[in-house]
KEZAMAR-492804 format. One record per residue: residue number from 1; chain; x, y, z of N, C-alpha, C in turn. Coordinates in steps of 0.001 Angstrom, whole numbers, plus 500000, padded with zeros to 6 digits. Example, Ala and Ser with C-alpha at 12.3 -4.5 7.8 and 13.67 -1.06 7.14 Angstrom:
BEGIN
atom pos: 1, unit: A, nc1: 513190, nc2: 494310, nc3: 507800, cac1: 512300, cac2: 495500, cac3: 507800, cc1: 513200, cc2: 496700, cc3: 507800;
atom pos: 2, unit: A, nc1: 512850, nc2: 497750, nc3: 507080, cac1: 513670, cac2: 498940, cac3: 507140, cc1: 512900, cc2: 500030, cc3: 507870;
% end
This chain:
BEGIN
atom pos: 1, unit: A, nc1: 566537, nc2: 315961, nc3: 473655, cac1: 566549, cac2: 314238, cac3: 473880, cc1: 566831, cc2: 314359, cc3: 475279;
atom pos: 2, unit: A, nc1: 565950, nc2: 313596, nc3: 475772, cac1: 566130, cac2: 313385, cac3: 477353, cc1: 566353, cc2: 311657, cc3: 477429;
atom pos: 3, unit: A, nc1: 567232, nc2: 311581, nc3: 478356, cac1: 567852, cac2: 310666, cac3: 478476, cc1: 566875, cc2: 309496, cc3: 479535;
atom pos: 4, unit: A, nc1: 566637, nc2: 308226, nc3: 479114, cac1: 566343, cac2: 307678, cac3: 480306, cc1: 567012, cc2: 306550, cc3: 481641;
atom pos: 5, unit: A, nc1: 566480, nc2: 307077, nc3: 482653, cac1: 567390, cac2: 305899, cac3: 483571, cc1: 567130, cc2: 304957, cc3: 483271;
atom pos: 6, unit: A, nc1: 567954, nc2: 303674, nc3: 483587, cac1: 567536, cac2: 302104, cac3: 483227, cc1: 566910, cc2: 302391, cc3: 484979;
atom pos: 7, unit: A, nc1: 565971, nc2: 301489, nc3: 485265, cac1: 565350, cac2: 300974, cac3: 486732, cc1: 566466, cc2: 300001, cc3: 486891;
atom pos: 8, unit: A, nc1: 567036, nc2: 299990, nc3: 488416, cac1: 567920, cac2: 299281, cac3: 488893, cc1: 566998, cc2: 297955, cc3: 489684;
atom pos: 9, unit: A, nc1: 568086, nc2: 296921, nc3: 489545, cac1: 567377, cac2: 295764, cac3: 490208, cc1: 567514, cc2: 295342, cc3: 491238;
atom pos: 10, unit: A, nc1: 567750, nc2: 296711, nc3: 491885, cac1: 568032, cac2: 296595, cac3: 493608, cc1: 567158, cc2: 297587, cc3: 493987;
atom pos: 11, unit: A, nc1: 566508, nc2: 297054, nc3: 495038, cac1: 565549, cac2: 297902, cac3: 495668, cc1: 565806, cc2: 299546, cc3: 496377;
atom pos: 12, unit: A, nc1: 565628, nc2: 300300, nc3: 496188, cac1: 565925, cac2: 301515, cac3: 496678, cc1: 566755, cc2: 301850, cc3: 497750;
atom pos: 13, unit: A, nc1: 567891, nc2: 302808, nc3: 498373, cac1: 568241, cac2: 302404, cac3: 499568, cc1: 567493, cc2: 302909, cc3: 500936;
atom pos: 14, unit: A, nc1: 566565, nc2: 303670, nc3: 500460, cac1: 565580, cac2: 303568, cac3: 501681, cc1: 564757, cc2: 302536, cc3: 502241;
atom pos: 15, unit: A, nc1: 564693, nc2: 301718, nc3: 501088, cac1: 563984, cac2: 300261, cac3: 501448, cc1: 564719, cc2: 299341, cc3: 502064;
atom pos: 16, unit: A, nc1: 565572, nc2: 299655, nc3: 502278, cac1: 566789, cac2: 298580, cac3: 502900, cc1: 566983, cc2: 298617, cc3: 504591;
atom pos: 17, unit: A, nc1: 566875, nc2: 297343, nc3: 504777, cac1: 566760, cac2: 297561, cac3: 506576, cc1: 567865, cc2: 297380, cc3: 506737;
atom pos: 18, unit: A, nc1: 568701, nc2: 298068, nc3: 507437, cac1: 570305, cac2: 297872, cac3: 507650, cc1: 570189, cc2: 297996, cc3: 509427;
atom pos: 19, unit: A, nc1: 570582, nc2: 296781, nc3: 510226, cac1: 570636, cac2: 297478, cac3: 511608, cc1: 571693, cc2: 298395, cc3: 511728;
atom pos: 20, unit: A, nc1: 571039, nc2: 299106, nc3: 513264, cac1: 572493, cac2: 300206, cac3: 513276, cc1: 573475, cc2: 299765, cc3: 513893;
atom pos: 21, unit: A, nc1: 573600, nc2: 298284, nc3: 514352, cac1: 575011, cac2: 297815, cac3: 514784, cc1: 575781, cc2: 297282, cc3: 513628;
atom pos: 22, unit: A, nc1: 574968, nc2: 296953, nc3: 512541, cac1: 576087, cac2: 296950, cac3: 511165, cc1: 576089, cc2: 298505, cc3: 510450;
atom pos: 23, unit: A, nc1: 575359, nc2: 299410, nc3: 510773, cac1: 576230, cac2: 300464, cac3: 510014, cc1: 577422, cc2: 301144, cc3: 511109;
atom pos: 24, unit: A, nc1: 578845, nc2: 301576, nc3: 509747, cac1: 579928, cac2: 301689, cac3: 510290, cc1: 580137, cc2: 303095, cc3: 511101;
atom pos: 25, unit: A, nc1: 579108, nc2: 303947, nc3: 510938, cac1: 578911, cac2: 305359, cac3: 511738, cc1: 577857, cc2: 305198, cc3: 512659;
atom pos: 26, unit: A, nc1: 577610, nc2: 304331, nc3: 513443, cac1: 576498, cac2: 304232, cac3: 514157, cc1: 576949, cc2: 303640, cc3: 515084;
atom pos: 27, unit: A, nc1: 578205, nc2: 303307, nc3: 515408, cac1: 578586, cac2: 302108, cac3: 516251, cc1: 578199, cc2: 303146, cc3: 517955;
atom pos: 28, unit: A, nc1: 577669, nc2: 302681, nc3: 518633, cac1: 577848, cac2: 303366, cac3: 520053, cc1: 579079, cc2: 303248, cc3: 520452;
atom pos: 29, unit: A, nc1: 579693, nc2: 303900, nc3: 521608, cac1: 581107, cac2: 304331, cac3: 522789, cc1: 580971, cc2: 303143, cc3: 523446;
atom pos: 30, unit: A, nc1: 579899, nc2: 302654, nc3: 523825, cac1: 580272, cac2: 301170, cac3: 524503, cc1: 580101, cc2: 299835, cc3: 523684;
atom pos: 31, unit: A, nc1: 579667, nc2: 300306, nc3: 522467, cac1: 579292, cac2: 298657, cac3: 521801, cc1: 580641, cc2: 298707, cc3: 520861;
atom pos: 32, unit: A, nc1: 581601, nc2: 299207, nc3: 520759, cac1: 582727, cac2: 299244, cac3: 519873, cc1: 583177, cc2: 298105, cc3: 520259;
atom pos: 33, unit: A, nc1: 583440, nc2: 296807, nc3: 519496, cac1: 583681, cac2: 295522, cac3: 519470, cc1: 585267, cc2: 295569, cc3: 519105;
atom pos: 34, unit: A, nc1: 585990, nc2: 294783, nc3: 519660, cac1: 587331, cac2: 294535, cac3: 519750, cc1: 588098, cc2: 294845, cc3: 520897;
atom pos: 35, unit: A, nc1: 589800, nc2: 295124, nc3: 520566, cac1: 590424, cac2: 295305, cac3: 521374, cc1: 590930, cc2: 296662, cc3: 521097;
atom pos: 36, unit: A, nc1: 590906, nc2: 296941, nc3: 519448, cac1: 591072, cac2: 298335, cac3: 519243, cc1: 589731, cc2: 299409, cc3: 519751;
atom pos: 37, unit: A, nc1: 588889, nc2: 298946, nc3: 520099, cac1: 587790, cac2: 299556, cac3: 520618, cc1: 588118, cc2: 299786, cc3: 522281;
atom pos: 38, unit: A, nc1: 588450, nc2: 298772, nc3: 522790, cac1: 588550, cac2: 298751, cac3: 524006, cc1: 590198, cc2: 299631, cc3: 524596;
atom pos: 39, unit: A, nc1: 590911, nc2: 299864, nc3: 523507, cac1: 592509, cac2: 300362, cac3: 523998, cc1: 592016, cc2: 302037, cc3: 523760;
atom pos: 40, unit: A, nc1: 591244, nc2: 302247, nc3: 522572, cac1: 590581, cac2: 303361, cac3: 522407, cc1: 590044, cc2: 303869, cc3: 523467;
atom pos: 41, unit: A, nc1: 589012, nc2: 303134, nc3: 524228, cac1: 588615, cac2: 303859, cac3: 525202, cc1: 589345, cc2: 303811, cc3: 526585;
atom pos: 42, unit: A, nc1: 589869, nc2: 303319, nc3: 526415, cac1: 591384, cac2: 303452, cac3: 527650, cc1: 592098, cc2: 304792, cc3: 527740;
atom pos: 43, unit: A, nc1: 592276, nc2: 305058, nc3: 526228, cac1: 593233, cac2: 305933, cac3: 525948, cc1: 592362, cc2: 307216, cc3: 526282;
atom pos: 44, unit: A, nc1: 591198, nc2: 307699, nc3: 525521, cac1: 590230, cac2: 308349, cac3: 525831, cc1: 589883, cc2: 308441, cc3: 527400;
atom pos: 45, unit: A, nc1: 589956, nc2: 307651, nc3: 528288, cac1: 589614, cac2: 307461, cac3: 529837, cc1: 590833, cc2: 308414, cc3: 530306;
atom pos: 46, unit: A, nc1: 591688, nc2: 307780, nc3: 529764, cac1: 593029, cac2: 308384, cac3: 530749, cc1: 593383, cc2: 309685, cc3: 530013;
atom pos: 47, unit: A, nc1: 592743, nc2: 310129, nc3: 528836, cac1: 593232, cac2: 311213, cac3: 528578, cc1: 592337, cc2: 312232, cc3: 529255;
atom pos: 48, unit: A, nc1: 591044, nc2: 312035, nc3: 529698, cac1: 589929, cac2: 312791, cac3: 530245, cc1: 590728, cc2: 313000, cc3: 531507;
atom pos: 49, unit: A, nc1: 591093, nc2: 311868, nc3: 532414, cac1: 591617, cac2: 311605, cac3: 533390, cc1: 592575, cc2: 313023, cc3: 533527;
atom pos: 50, unit: A, nc1: 593511, nc2: 313124, nc3: 532670, cac1: 594911, cac2: 314083, cac3: 532985, cc1: 594516, cc2: 315462, cc3: 532459;
atom pos: 51, unit: A, nc1: 592891, nc2: 315787, nc3: 532347, cac1: 592669, cac2: 316984, cac3: 531713, cc1: 592984, cc2: 317543, cc3: 530611;
atom pos: 52, unit: A, nc1: 593125, nc2: 316763, nc3: 529615, cac1: 593731, cac2: 317420, cac3: 528334, cc1: 592689, cc2: 316583, cc3: 526948;
atom pos: 53, unit: A, nc1: 593006, nc2: 317364, nc3: 525800, cac1: 592199, cac2: 317187, cac3: 524827, cc1: 592981, cc2: 316255, cc3: 523707;
atom pos: 54, unit: A, nc1: 592059, nc2: 316078, nc3: 522955, cac1: 592405, cac2: 315060, cac3: 521888, cc1: 593490, cc2: 315341, cc3: 521428;
atom pos: 55, unit: A, nc1: 593350, nc2: 316930, nc3: 520637, cac1: 594374, cac2: 317796, cac3: 519922, cc1: 595620, cc2: 317577, cc3: 520884;
atom pos: 56, unit: A, nc1: 595662, nc2: 318194, nc3: 521894, cac1: 596595, cac2: 318430, cac3: 522578, cc1: 597784, cc2: 317165, cc3: 523028;
atom pos: 57, unit: A, nc1: 596730, nc2: 316028, nc3: 523577, cac1: 597650, cac2: 314723, cac3: 523143, cc1: 597904, cc2: 313970, cc3: 521715;
atom pos: 58, unit: A, nc1: 597369, nc2: 314592, nc3: 520632, cac1: 597942, cac2: 314358, cac3: 519665, cc1: 599350, cc2: 314656, cc3: 518975;
atom pos: 59, unit: A, nc1: 599063, nc2: 316558, nc3: 519807, cac1: 600579, cac2: 317066, cac3: 519429, cc1: 601458, cc2: 317013, cc3: 520284;
atom pos: 60, unit: A, nc1: 601057, nc2: 316025, nc3: 521429, cac1: 602454, cac2: 315989, cac3: 522383, cc1: 603106, cc2: 314490, cc3: 522125;
atom pos: 61, unit: A, nc1: 601978, nc2: 313722, nc3: 521374, cac1: 602567, cac2: 312255, cac3: 521044, cc1: 603027, cc2: 312211, cc3: 519894;
atom pos: 62, unit: A, nc1: 602873, nc2: 313492, nc3: 518814, cac1: 603150, cac2: 313385, cac3: 517469, cc1: 602634, cc2: 312275, cc3: 516730;
atom pos: 63, unit: A, nc1: 600991, nc2: 312331, nc3: 516637, cac1: 600280, cac2: 311551, cac3: 516012, cc1: 599325, cc2: 312993, cc3: 515360;
atom pos: 64, unit: A, nc1: 598848, nc2: 312970, nc3: 514413, cac1: 597927, cac2: 313381, cac3: 514061, cc1: 596831, cc2: 313239, cc3: 514680;
atom pos: 65, unit: A, nc1: 595659, nc2: 314424, nc3: 514753, cac1: 594535, cac2: 314546, cac3: 515252, cc1: 593606, cc2: 313463, cc3: 514478;
atom pos: 66, unit: A, nc1: 593640, nc2: 313186, nc3: 513032, cac1: 592516, cac2: 312795, cac3: 512559, cc1: 592878, cc2: 311162, cc3: 513181;
atom pos: 67, unit: A, nc1: 594445, nc2: 310935, nc3: 513114, cac1: 594748, cac2: 309126, cac3: 513497, cc1: 594277, cc2: 309162, cc3: 515029;
atom pos: 68, unit: A, nc1: 594362, nc2: 310349, nc3: 515899, cac1: 594141, cac2: 310173, cac3: 517426, cc1: 592637, cc2: 309706, cc3: 517443;
atom pos: 69, unit: A, nc1: 591806, nc2: 310502, nc3: 516753, cac1: 590599, cac2: 310314, cac3: 516899, cc1: 590147, cc2: 309024, cc3: 516343;
atom pos: 70, unit: A, nc1: 590652, nc2: 308433, nc3: 515507, cac1: 590355, cac2: 307159, cac3: 515018, cc1: 590288, cc2: 305842, cc3: 516016;
atom pos: 71, unit: A, nc1: 591914, nc2: 306202, nc3: 516518, cac1: 592008, cac2: 305561, cac3: 517697, cc1: 591494, cc2: 305459, cc3: 518728;
atom pos: 72, unit: A, nc1: 591008, nc2: 306420, nc3: 519255, cac1: 589975, cac2: 306855, cac3: 520639, cc1: 588897, cc2: 306120, cc3: 520060;
atom pos: 73, unit: A, nc1: 587920, nc2: 306331, nc3: 518879, cac1: 586920, cac2: 305619, cac3: 518442, cc1: 587047, cc2: 304511, cc3: 518085;
atom pos: 74, unit: A, nc1: 588129, nc2: 303645, nc3: 517776, cac1: 588448, cac2: 302212, cac3: 517889, cc1: 588083, cc2: 301995, cc3: 516595;
atom pos: 75, unit: A, nc1: 588128, nc2: 302907, nc3: 515222, cac1: 587816, cac2: 302559, cac3: 513960, cc1: 589558, cc2: 302161, cc3: 513747;
atom pos: 76, unit: A, nc1: 590677, nc2: 302165, nc3: 514151, cac1: 591802, cac2: 301713, cac3: 513874, cc1: 592568, cc2: 301298, cc3: 514889;
atom pos: 77, unit: A, nc1: 593823, nc2: 299832, nc3: 514297, cac1: 594207, cac2: 299313, cac3: 515629, cc1: 595487, cc2: 300376, cc3: 515483;
atom pos: 78, unit: A, nc1: 595836, nc2: 300558, nc3: 516874, cac1: 597222, cac2: 301271, cac3: 516589, cc1: 598379, cc2: 300695, cc3: 516642;
atom pos: 79, unit: A, nc1: 599457, nc2: 301150, nc3: 516033, cac1: 601055, cac2: 300539, cac3: 516325, cc1: 600986, cc2: 300465, cc3: 517327;
atom pos: 80, unit: A, nc1: 602207, nc2: 299378, nc3: 517676, cac1: 602645, cac2: 299434, cac3: 519183, cc1: 603749, cc2: 301005, cc3: 519021;
atom pos: 81, unit: A, nc1: 604580, nc2: 301266, nc3: 518029, cac1: 604809, cac2: 302661, cac3: 518170, cc1: 604551, cc2: 303458, cc3: 518668;
atom pos: 82, unit: A, nc1: 602840, nc2: 304056, nc3: 517829, cac1: 601522, cac2: 304956, cac3: 518442, cc1: 601610, cc2: 304870, cc3: 519850;
atom pos: 83, unit: A, nc1: 601209, nc2: 303298, nc3: 520390, cac1: 601294, cac2: 303304, cac3: 521934, cc1: 602262, cc2: 303872, cc3: 522549;
atom pos: 84, unit: A, nc1: 603264, nc2: 303269, nc3: 522414, cac1: 604416, cac2: 304297, cac3: 522843, cc1: 604508, cc2: 305630, cc3: 522950;
atom pos: 85, unit: A, nc1: 603947, nc2: 306099, nc3: 522092, cac1: 604094, cac2: 307824, cac3: 522057, cc1: 602843, cc2: 308255, cc3: 522714;
atom pos: 86, unit: A, nc1: 601975, nc2: 307812, nc3: 522878, cac1: 600567, cac2: 307938, cac3: 523222, cc1: 600903, cc2: 307624, cc3: 525099;
atom pos: 87, unit: A, nc1: 601340, nc2: 306646, nc3: 525313, cac1: 601387, cac2: 306244, cac3: 526582, cc1: 602440, cc2: 307014, cc3: 527436;
atom pos: 88, unit: A, nc1: 603611, nc2: 307541, nc3: 526500, cac1: 604978, cac2: 308673, cac3: 527167, cc1: 604243, cc2: 310219, cc3: 527096;
atom pos: 89, unit: A, nc1: 602814, nc2: 310682, nc3: 526195, cac1: 602596, cac2: 311718, cac3: 526393, cc1: 601595, cc2: 311820, cc3: 527298;
atom pos: 90, unit: A, nc1: 601056, nc2: 310698, nc3: 527890, cac1: 599977, cac2: 310421, cac3: 529078, cc1: 601105, cc2: 310210, cc3: 530307;
atom pos: 91, unit: A, nc1: 601971, nc2: 309765, nc3: 529948, cac1: 602989, cac2: 309922, cac3: 531651, cc1: 602133, cc2: 308396, cc3: 532306;
atom pos: 92, unit: A, nc1: 601878, nc2: 307591, nc3: 531525, cac1: 601521, cac2: 306169, cac3: 531874, cc1: 602380, cc2: 305113, cc3: 531116;
atom pos: 93, unit: A, nc1: 602702, nc2: 304063, nc3: 531802, cac1: 603043, cac2: 302651, cac3: 531278, cc1: 602073, cc2: 302103, cc3: 530222;
atom pos: 94, unit: A, nc1: 603001, nc2: 301365, nc3: 529171, cac1: 602336, cac2: 301780, cac3: 528038, cc1: 601408, cc2: 300208, cc3: 528240;
atom pos: 95, unit: A, nc1: 601983, nc2: 299278, nc3: 529082, cac1: 600346, cac2: 298222, cac3: 529618, cc1: 599348, cc2: 298636, cc3: 530222;
atom pos: 96, unit: A, nc1: 599414, nc2: 300003, nc3: 530720, cac1: 597846, cac2: 300774, cac3: 531288, cc1: 597030, cc2: 300906, cc3: 530087;
atom pos: 97, unit: A, nc1: 597661, nc2: 301084, nc3: 528904, cac1: 596853, cac2: 301247, cac3: 527855, cc1: 595485, cc2: 300049, cc3: 527413;
atom pos: 98, unit: A, nc1: 596221, nc2: 298776, nc3: 528013, cac1: 595588, cac2: 297601, cac3: 527966, cc1: 594789, cc2: 297075, cc3: 529036;
atom pos: 99, unit: A, nc1: 594494, nc2: 298045, nc3: 529772, cac1: 593679, cac2: 297936, cac3: 530832, cc1: 591891, cc2: 297873, cc3: 530560;
atom pos: 100, unit: A, nc1: 591915, nc2: 296831, nc3: 530074, cac1: 590447, cac2: 296783, cac3: 529399, cc1: 589605, cc2: 296968, cc3: 530282;
atom pos: 101, unit: A, nc1: 589690, nc2: 296190, nc3: 531600, cac1: 588570, cac2: 296621, cac3: 532672, cc1: 588144, cc2: 297888, cc3: 532648;
atom pos: 102, unit: A, nc1: 589331, nc2: 298587, nc3: 533086, cac1: 589137, cac2: 300215, cac3: 533036, cc1: 588283, cc2: 300975, cc3: 531948;
atom pos: 103, unit: A, nc1: 588604, nc2: 300548, nc3: 531027, cac1: 587971, cac2: 300913, cac3: 529828, cc1: 586808, cc2: 301053, cc3: 529708;
atom pos: 104, unit: A, nc1: 586087, nc2: 299640, nc3: 530170, cac1: 584650, cac2: 299371, cac3: 530402, cc1: 583740, cc2: 299703, cc3: 531013;
atom pos: 105, unit: A, nc1: 584309, nc2: 300449, nc3: 532364, cac1: 583747, cac2: 300936, cac3: 533640, cc1: 582838, cc2: 301911, cc3: 533117;
atom pos: 106, unit: A, nc1: 581629, nc2: 301913, nc3: 533895, cac1: 580909, cac2: 303326, cac3: 533224, cc1: 581388, cc2: 304664, cc3: 533824;
atom pos: 107, unit: A, nc1: 580969, nc2: 305527, nc3: 533214, cac1: 581527, cac2: 306954, cac3: 533393, cc1: 581322, cc2: 307365, cc3: 534561;
atom pos: 108, unit: A, nc1: 580984, nc2: 307307, nc3: 535811, cac1: 580496, cac2: 307675, cac3: 536590, cc1: 581382, cc2: 307159, cc3: 537902;
atom pos: 109, unit: A, nc1: 582251, nc2: 306116, nc3: 537679, cac1: 582908, cac2: 305225, cac3: 538532, cc1: 584172, cc2: 305705, cc3: 538861;
% end
């Protein structure tokens, strides 16, 4: 006995045109919107300046590696507690994490 699949009233996924900016997994690093994205970029900038890995920063701050990754990519808004731990691990005042201008500078400056 063969089972027939019902025709879907929706067009196939391949026919849908979703702009790249709307797709959650295709956000360009500089295109992350909002404060979380800028804070994440600033954390990444400070971490790279300190010549450490995100794994090492996660361990030293007591935050899981996956959570640190989501914070740096701007996918989650870190709590004040998490920001305090990260700033302590980086050896910078917590206010430095909010330096939005530094987070959005070009990488070669």
